[in-house]
C-alpha positions in Angstrom: -59.9 -109.1 73.6 -59.5 -110.7 77.0 -62.1 -112.4 79.3 -61.2 -113.2 82.9 -63.6 -114.9 85.3 -63.1 -115.7 89.0 -65.5 -116.6 91.7 -65.9 -117.0 95.4 -68.4 -119.2 97.2 -69.7 -117.8 100.5 -70.0 -120.5 103.1 -71.4 -118.3 105.9 -72.2 -114.7 106.7 -73.8 -112.2 104.5 -72.8 -111.5 100.9 -71.2 -108.2 99.9 -73.4 -106.5 97.3 -72.4 -106.1 93.7 -72.4 -102.3 94.0 -69.9 -102.4 96.9 -67.4 -104.5 95.0 -66.4 -102.0 92.3 -65.9 -99.4 95.0 -63.1 -101.4 96.5 -61.4 -101.8 93.1 -61.8 -98.1 92.3 -60.3 -97.2 95.7 -57.2 -99.2 95.0 -56.6 -97.5 91.6 -58.8 -94.3 91.7 -57.8 -92.6 88.5 -59.9 -92.9 85.3 -62.8 -95.0 86.5 -66.5 -94.5 85.7 -69.6 -96.3 86.9 -71.4 -98.0 84.1 -75.0 -99.0 83.5 -73.9 -102.1 81.5 -75.6 -105.3 82.7 -73.7 -108.2 81.2 -75.9 -110.9 82.6 -79.4 -111.1 81.1 -81.2 -112.1 84.4 -82.5 -108.8 85.7 -83.0 -110.4 89.2 -79.3 -111.0 89.7 -77.4 -108.4 91.7 -74.7 -107.0 89.4 -72.6 -103.8 89.0 -70.0 -102.6 86.5 -67.3 -100.1 86.4 -65.0 -99.2 83.5 -61.8 -97.5 82.7 -59.5 -96.8 79.8 -55.9 -97.8 80.5 -52.7 -96.1 79.4 -52.8 -98.0 76.1 -56.3 -96.9 75.3 -57.9 -100.2 76.0 -61.3 -100.4 77.6 -61.7 -102.5 80.8 -65.1 -103.6 82.0 -65.1 -104.9 85.6 -68.4 -106.5 86.5 -69.5 -108.3 89.6 -72.4 -110.7 89.4 -73.6 -111.8 92.8 -76.0 -114.5 94.0 -76.6 -115.1 97.7 -73.9 -117.8 98.0 -71.7 -117.0 94.9 -69.9 -113.9 93.6 -68.4 -113.9 90.1 -65.9 -111.3 89.0 -65.8 -110.6 85.3 -63.1 -108.6 83.5 -63.3 -107.9 79.8 -60.7 -105.8 78.1 -59.7 -104.8 74.6 -60.3 -102.1 72.0 -63.3 -100.0 72.9 -65.3 -100.9 69.7 -64.8 -104.6 70.4 -65.6 -104.5 74.1 -68.7 -102.3 73.5 -70.1 -104.7 70.9 -73.1 -106.2 72.8 -72.7 -109.4 70.8 -69.0 -110.0 71.2 -67.9 -113.5 72.3 -66.9 -112.5 75.8 -70.3 -110.9 76.6 -72.1 -113.9 75.1 -70.0 -116.1 77.4 -71.0 -114.1 80.5 -74.7 -114.1 79.5 -74.5 -117.9 79.4 -73.5 -118.2 83.1 -76.0 -119.9 85.3 -76.2 -121.0 88.9 -76.5 -124.8 89.3 -77.6 -125.8 92.8 -76.3 -129.4 92.5 
Protein backbone atom coordinates (compact mmCIF):
# COMPACT_ATOMS: atom_id res chain seq x y z
CA UNK A 1 0.00 0.00 0.00
CA UNK A 2 1.13 3.54 -0.78
CA UNK A 3 0.42 6.80 1.05
CA UNK A 4 1.35 10.10 -0.60
CA UNK A 5 0.81 13.50 1.00
CA UNK A 6 1.41 16.93 -0.43
CA UNK A 7 0.26 20.33 0.73
CA UNK A 8 -0.06 23.92 -0.32
CA UNK A 9 -0.22 26.97 1.94
CA UNK A 10 -2.41 29.79 0.66
CA UNK A 11 -0.85 33.18 1.34
CA UNK A 12 -3.63 35.30 -0.20
CA UNK A 13 -6.92 35.01 -2.01
CA UNK A 14 -9.69 32.54 -1.45
CA UNK A 15 -9.18 28.82 -1.01
CA UNK A 16 -10.42 26.37 -3.65
CA UNK A 17 -13.01 24.06 -2.09
CA UNK A 18 -12.26 20.40 -1.50
CA UNK A 19 -15.11 19.40 -3.84
CA UNK A 20 -13.59 21.39 -6.73
CA UNK A 21 -10.17 19.75 -6.46
CA UNK A 22 -11.13 16.17 -7.47
CA UNK A 23 -13.04 17.57 -10.45
CA UNK A 24 -9.76 18.93 -11.83
CA UNK A 25 -8.04 15.54 -11.40
CA UNK A 26 -10.96 13.67 -12.99
CA UNK A 27 -10.97 16.07 -15.95
CA UNK A 28 -7.30 15.27 -16.59
CA UNK A 29 -7.95 11.49 -16.64
CA UNK A 30 -11.72 11.06 -17.01
CA UNK A 31 -12.03 7.28 -17.30
CA UNK A 32 -12.93 5.07 -14.35
CA UNK A 33 -13.47 7.67 -11.62
CA UNK A 34 -16.22 7.64 -9.02
CA UNK A 35 -17.08 10.15 -6.34
CA UNK A 36 -16.73 8.68 -2.86
CA UNK A 37 -18.39 9.46 0.45
CA UNK A 38 -15.23 8.41 2.31
CA UNK A 39 -14.09 11.00 4.84
CA UNK A 40 -10.54 10.15 5.83
CA UNK A 41 -10.16 12.90 8.42
CA UNK A 42 -12.21 12.52 11.58
CA UNK A 43 -12.98 16.24 12.05
CA UNK A 44 -16.42 16.73 10.46
CA UNK A 45 -15.84 20.50 10.26
CA UNK A 46 -12.93 20.19 7.83
CA UNK A 47 -13.75 20.63 4.14
CA UNK A 48 -12.82 17.35 2.43
CA UNK A 49 -13.71 15.42 -0.70
CA UNK A 50 -12.66 12.05 -2.10
CA UNK A 51 -12.70 10.43 -5.52
CA UNK A 52 -11.56 6.91 -6.33
CA UNK A 53 -10.62 4.79 -9.29
CA UNK A 54 -9.38 1.32 -10.10
CA UNK A 55 -6.25 1.34 -12.26
CA UNK A 56 -5.30 -1.08 -15.04
CA UNK A 57 -3.63 -3.40 -12.49
CA UNK A 58 -6.77 -3.59 -10.36
CA UNK A 59 -5.42 -1.37 -7.58
CA UNK A 60 -7.76 1.03 -5.80
CA UNK A 61 -6.68 4.67 -5.64
CA UNK A 62 -8.29 7.06 -3.15
CA UNK A 63 -7.62 10.74 -3.84
CA UNK A 64 -8.69 12.96 -0.96
CA UNK A 65 -8.40 16.71 -0.50
CA UNK A 66 -8.50 18.08 3.04
CA UNK A 67 -8.85 21.86 3.06
CA UNK A 68 -8.49 24.42 5.83
CA UNK A 69 -8.79 28.16 5.06
CA UNK A 70 -5.00 28.58 4.56
CA UNK A 71 -3.85 25.00 3.88
CA UNK A 72 -4.83 22.29 1.42
CA UNK A 73 -3.55 18.72 1.80
CA UNK A 74 -3.73 16.21 -1.03
CA UNK A 75 -3.80 12.55 0.05
CA UNK A 76 -3.37 9.57 -2.28
CA UNK A 77 -3.74 6.05 -0.94
CA UNK A 78 -3.40 3.11 -3.29
CA UNK A 79 -3.16 -0.64 -3.05
CA UNK A 80 -5.27 -3.77 -3.16
CA UNK A 81 -8.95 -2.88 -2.65
CA UNK A 82 -9.35 -4.89 0.57
CA UNK A 83 -6.33 -3.19 2.16
CA UNK A 84 -7.28 0.34 1.10
CA UNK A 85 -10.91 -0.09 2.18
CA UNK A 86 -9.91 -1.33 5.64
CA UNK A 87 -10.89 1.69 7.79
CA UNK A 88 -8.13 0.89 10.28
CA UNK A 89 -5.21 0.51 7.86
CA UNK A 90 -1.99 2.34 8.68
CA UNK A 91 -2.43 4.95 5.90
CA UNK A 92 -5.91 5.99 7.01
CA UNK A 93 -4.75 6.12 10.63
CA UNK A 94 -1.93 8.46 9.54
CA UNK A 95 -4.36 10.78 7.72
CA UNK A 96 -6.69 10.84 10.73
CA UNK A 97 -3.78 12.04 12.84
CA UNK A 98 -3.20 15.18 10.73
CA UNK A 99 -3.78 18.38 12.64
CA UNK A 100 -3.40 22.04 11.89
CA UNK A 101 -0.88 23.79 14.13
CA UNK A 102 -1.11 27.57 14.05
CA UNK A 103 2.44 28.17 15.34
